[in-house]
C-alpha positions in Angstrom: -30.4 90.1 -4.0 -29.3 92.6 -1.3 -31.5 92.7 1.8 -32.1 96.4 2.0 -34.3 98.5 -0.3 -32.4 100.6 -2.9 -31.6 104.2 -2.1 -31.3 107.4 -4.0 -29.1 110.0 -2.4 -29.2 113.7 -3.3 -26.1 115.5 -2.2 -24.4 119.0 -2.6 -21.0 117.4 -2.3 -19.2 115.4 -5.0 -18.6 111.7 -4.2 -14.9 112.1 -5.1 -14.5 115.4 -3.2 -13.1 115.4 0.3 -14.2 112.3 2.2 -16.8 113.5 4.7 -20.0 112.3 6.4 -21.9 111.3 3.2 -19.1 109.0 1.9 -18.7 107.4 5.4 -22.4 106.7 5.9 -23.5 105.9 2.3 -20.6 103.5 1.6 -21.5 101.5 4.7 -25.2 101.5 4.0 -24.4 100.3 0.5 -23.1 97.0 1.9 -26.8 96.0 2.1 -28.4 97.9 -0.7 -27.9 99.5 -4.1 -27.4 103.2 -4.1 -27.7 106.0 -6.7 -25.8 109.0 -5.5 -27.1 112.1 -7.3 -24.8 115.2 -7.4 -25.4 118.8 -8.4 -25.2 119.5 -12.1 -21.9 119.5 -14.0 -20.8 121.7 -16.9 -22.0 120.6 -20.3 -22.4 121.5 -23.9 -25.8 122.6 -25.2 -26.4 119.4 -27.0 -25.7 117.4 -23.8 -28.4 119.2 -21.8 -30.9 116.8 -20.2 -28.5 113.9 -20.0 -26.3 112.6 -17.2 -22.9 111.2 -16.7 -23.2 108.0 -14.6 -20.2 106.0 -13.2 -19.7 103.1 -10.8 -18.0 104.5 -7.7 -18.1 101.2 -5.6 -19.6 97.8 -6.1 -23.1 99.0 -5.0 -22.8 102.8 -5.5 -23.4 104.5 -8.8 -22.9 108.3 -9.1 -25.1 110.4 -11.3 -23.9 113.8 -12.5 -26.7 115.6 -14.3 -26.0 117.8 -17.3 -28.7 120.4 -16.5 -28.9 124.0 -15.3 -29.4 124.9 -11.7 -32.6 126.6 -12.4 -35.7 124.3 -11.9 -33.4 121.7 -10.5 -36.0 119.2 -9.5 -37.8 119.3 -12.9 -34.6 118.8 -14.7 -33.3 115.9 -12.6 -36.5 114.0 -11.9 -36.7 112.5 -15.5 -33.1 111.4 -15.3 -33.6 109.6 -12.0 -36.9 108.1 -13.2 -35.2 106.7 -16.3 -32.5 105.2 -14.1 -35.0 103.6 -11.7 -36.9 102.1 -14.7 -33.7 100.6 -16.2 -32.6 99.2 -12.9 -36.1 97.9 -12.0 -36.0 99.8 -8.7 -39.4 100.5 -7.2 -40.1 103.0 -4.4 -36.5 103.5 -3.2 -35.6 105.3 0.0 -34.9 109.0 -0.9 -32.1 110.4 1.2 -31.3 114.1 1.1 -28.2 116.0 2.1 -29.3 119.3 0.6 -32.8 120.8 0.7 -32.1 122.3 -2.8 -33.3 118.9 -4.1 -36.3 118.7 -1.9 -39.0 119.1 -4.7 -37.8 115.8 -6.1 -39.6 114.1 -3.2 -42.9 115.2 -4.9 -42.0 113.6 -8.2 -40.4 110.3 -7.4 -42.4 107.5 -5.7 -40.6 106.3 -2.6 -40.9 104.1 0.4 -39.2 106.5 2.9 -38.0 110.1 3.0 -34.8 110.8 4.9 -33.0 114.0 5.6 -29.4 113.8 6.9 -28.7 117.4 8.0 -24.9 117.6 8.2 -24.6 121.4 8.0 -26.6 124.5 8.1 -26.2 125.0 4.4 -28.3 128.2 4.3 -25.6 129.9 6.3 -22.8 129.1 3.9 -21.3 131.6 1.5 -23.3 132.1 -1.7 -26.2 129.9 -0.4 -29.5 130.7 -2.2 -32.1 132.4 -0.1 -34.6 129.7 -1.1 -32.8 127.0 1.0 -34.5 128.1 4.2 -38.0 127.5 2.8 -36.9 124.4 1.0 -35.5 122.9 4.3 -38.7 123.7 6.2 -40.7 121.8 3.6 -38.2 118.9 3.7 -38.3 118.7 7.5 -42.0 118.6 7.5 -42.2 115.8 4.9 -39.3 113.7 6.1 -40.0 110.3 7.8 -36.6 110.4 9.4 -34.3 113.3 10.1 -30.7 112.7 11.2 -28.4 115.5 12.4 -24.6 115.6 12.2 -24.1 117.3 15.6 -25.8 118.2 18.9 -26.3 121.9 18.1 -28.0 121.0 14.8 -30.2 118.5 16.7 -31.3 121.2 19.1 -32.2 123.5 16.1 -34.0 120.9 14.1 -36.0 119.0 16.7 -38.2 122.0 17.0 -39.3 121.5 13.4 -39.8 117.7 13.2 -41.0 114.9 15.4 -38.6 112.4 13.9 -35.1 113.7 14.6 -32.2 111.6 15.7 -28.7 112.9 16.6 -25.7 111.1 15.1 -22.6 113.3 15.4 -19.6 112.8 13.2 -17.8 109.6 14.0 -14.5 108.0 13.0 -12.8 105.0 11.4 -10.2 104.6 14.2 -8.3 101.8 12.4 -7.7 104.0 9.4 -6.3 107.0 11.3 -4.3 104.8 13.7 -2.1 104.1 10.7 -0.4 107.4 11.7 1.0 105.4 14.6 2.5 102.6 12.5 6.2 102.5 11.9 5.6 101.4 8.4 3.6 104.5 7.5 5.9 107.0 5.6 5.4 110.7 5.9 5.0 112.2 2.4 7.9 114.1 1.0 6.1 117.5 0.8 5.6 117.4 4.5 8.7 115.4 5.5 11.0 118.1 4.3 9.4 120.9 6.4 11.0 122.1 9.7 9.6 120.8 12.9 7.5 121.4 14.9 4.6 121.2 12.5 1.1 122.3 13.3 -1.3 120.9 10.7 -4.9 121.1 9.5 -6.6 119.2 6.8 -10.1 119.7 5.4 -11.8 122.2 3.1 -10.2 125.6 3.1 -13.1 128.0 2.8 -15.0 130.8 4.6 -15.0 128.7 7.8 -11.3 129.2 8.5 -10.1 132.1 10.7 -7.4 133.6 8.4 -6.6 136.5 10.7 -5.9 134.1 13.5 -3.8 131.8 11.3 -1.7 134.7 10.0 -1.1 136.1 13.5 -0.2 132.7 14.9 2.3 132.1 12.1 3.9 135.5 12.8 4.2 134.8 16.5 5.7 131.4 16.0 8.3 131.7 13.1 10.0 128.5 14.3 6.8 126.4 13.7 5.7 125.2 10.3 1.9 125.7 9.8 0.5 123.4 7.3 -2.9 123.6 5.6 -4.0 120.6 3.6 -7.2 120.6 1.4 -9.0 122.2 -1.5 -9.5 126.0 -1.5 -13.2 126.6 -2.1 -15.2 129.9 -2.3 -12.0 131.8 -1.3 -9.6 133.4 -3.7 -6.2 131.7 -3.2 -4.6 135.1 -3.7 -6.3 136.3 -0.5 -5.0 133.5 1.7 -2.5 134.7 4.3 1.2 134.3 3.4 4.2 133.7 5.5 7.6 131.9 5.2 6.4 129.3 7.7 2.8 128.8 6.3 2.3 126.1 3.7 -0.6 125.1 1.6 -0.1 121.6 0.3 -3.3 121.1 -1.7 -5.9 118.3 -1.7 -4.9 114.9 -0.5 -7.0 111.7 -0.6 -8.6 110.1 2.4 -6.1 107.2 2.0 -3.2 109.6 2.3 -4.4 111.5 5.4 -2.9 109.1 8.1 0.6 109.6 6.5 0.2 113.3 6.7 -1.1 113.1 10.3 2.0 111.2 11.2 4.1 114.2 10.3 2.0 116.6 12.4 3.4 117.4 15.9 0.1 119.2 16.7 -3.2 119.1 14.9 -5.3 122.3 14.7 -8.8 123.4 14.0 -8.5 127.2 13.4 -12.2 127.8 12.5 -13.7 131.2 12.4 -16.7 132.0 14.5 -19.4 133.0 12.0 -22.8 131.8 10.7 -21.2 129.1 8.6 -19.5 127.5 11.7 -22.4 127.9 14.2 -23.6 124.4 13.8 -20.6 122.4 12.6 -19.3 119.3 14.3 -15.9 118.7 12.7 -15.3 115.1 11.6 -11.6 115.7 11.9 -11.7 116.0 15.7 -12.1 112.3 16.3 -9.6 111.5 13.4 -7.0 113.6 15.1 -7.7 111.8 18.4 -7.4 108.4 16.7 -3.9 109.5 15.6 -3.1 110.5 19.2 -2.3 114.1 18.1 -2.4 117.0 20.5 -5.2 119.3 19.3 -5.8 123.0 19.4 -9.3 124.4 18.5 -11.2 127.6 18.4 -14.5 127.6 20.4 -16.7 125.7 18.0 -19.8 124.9 20.1 -19.8 121.1 19.6 -16.1 120.9 20.2 -16.3 122.9 23.4 -19.3 120.9 24.7 -17.8 117.5 24.0 -14.0 117.8 24.0 -12.9 120.8 26.1 -11.6 118.5 28.8 -9.0 117.3 26.5 -8.7 120.0 23.8 -7.5 123.5 24.7 -9.9 126.1 23.3 -8.4 129.3 22.1 -9.8 132.6 20.7 -6.7 134.7 20.2 -3.2 134.3 18.7 -1.7 134.6 22.2 -3.9 131.8 23.6 -3.0 129.6 20.6 0.7 130.2 21.1 0.4 129.3 24.8 -1.4 126.1 24.0 1.1 125.3 21.3 4.0 125.8 23.7 2.3 123.7 26.4 2.0 120.8 24.0 5.6 121.2 22.8 6.7 120.9 26.4 4.3 118.1 27.3 5.9 115.5 29.5 5.3 111.8 29.6 2.8 111.9 32.4 0.6 114.5 30.8 0.8 112.7 27.5 -0.3 109.5 29.0 -3.2 111.2 30.8 -4.3 112.8 27.5 -4.1 109.4 25.7 -6.2 107.8 28.4 -8.9 110.4 27.7 -8.6 109.8 24.0 -9.1 106.0 24.5 -12.2 106.6 26.6 -13.7 108.8 23.8 -12.8 106.4 21.0 -14.4 103.4 22.8 -17.8 104.8 22.3 -17.7 105.9 18.7 -17.3 104.5 15.2 -18.9 105.0 11.8 -20.0 101.3 11.9 -21.9 101.8 15.1 -23.5 105.0 13.8 -24.7 103.2 10.6 -26.0 100.2 12.6 -28.1 102.6 14.7 -29.3 104.5 11.7 -30.3 101.3 10.0 -32.5 100.5 12.9 -34.2 103.9 12.6 -34.8 103.2 8.9 -36.2 99.7 9.6 -38.5 101.1 12.2 -39.8 103.8 9.9 -40.2 101.4 7.0 -42.4 99.2 9.2 -44.8 102.0 9.8 -47.0 103.1 6.8 -46.3 106.7 5.9 -49.1 109.1 5.6 
């Protein structure tokens, strides 16, 4: 039997979507416990309503995809989860929430601990339901443990809960250091593009500054600008177009180091809007582990933690200046940059983050909840 209590995770992201914070944390926590990862509802036929598709994602992680409607989400999902718990003989699992949209489930499922891992300010995202704000307040008040995915989120949430711990996005350095290996092969769809290449990977949505991206591509026709990732909540027809701007589609987590190897410069061209106010981009440390020069717009957590090593730009002219500075980078400046990178990476890893989180969980489990 595994040493840790079983856990039910409610998440707005698909397990098989872009690998982000939930997959990094939950896959590591699952080394010591069984996990049911509950996603948002999937499309279904009328006769399938009230059922769920369940599949084995990893040895200890099962994924549940409810066949229900979004209305009355908790009432529809609770019986499915309860049936699963009965079949598996799980009693009072840890309930772990990524989205407050599921928060009413905490009232319907007996549990040993209630955890909220706040990785984004979801209420600020495009098409977010207005009810999320009230649902999150309820979840913050009820949660035994609250984790935040960045320092700006921590500052916002610690006013609403006495049990908040800050764990910014971390990194699996060994995975992204594959970009430095001579045996790693740059994929053909990137290998054939003209250098220099400035690249981004991640979700392509309302958080990208498309005006900046378009202007920078026009100013630097000799540079190939590459965007890798799924297009979400944005009409692909509205994406900026240029002869030197390429959209290569989604790539798996396993493929990312090979694509990073082909980047000359990594970029984070985020817009400054409500949806990016609290983000702490996971890719920052991944780019650093691959030793890539990085250019970023002034995302608060990036400015606070990395502005000594990452040029922060707001305009196309500033982006172009930073781009050219990196393209002319000499050996001494590169070595100085890499020393700073090494200092940063020595203090962070997903394994360290999960170990610290596990201590918080153990401490909370040892104290009876009221």
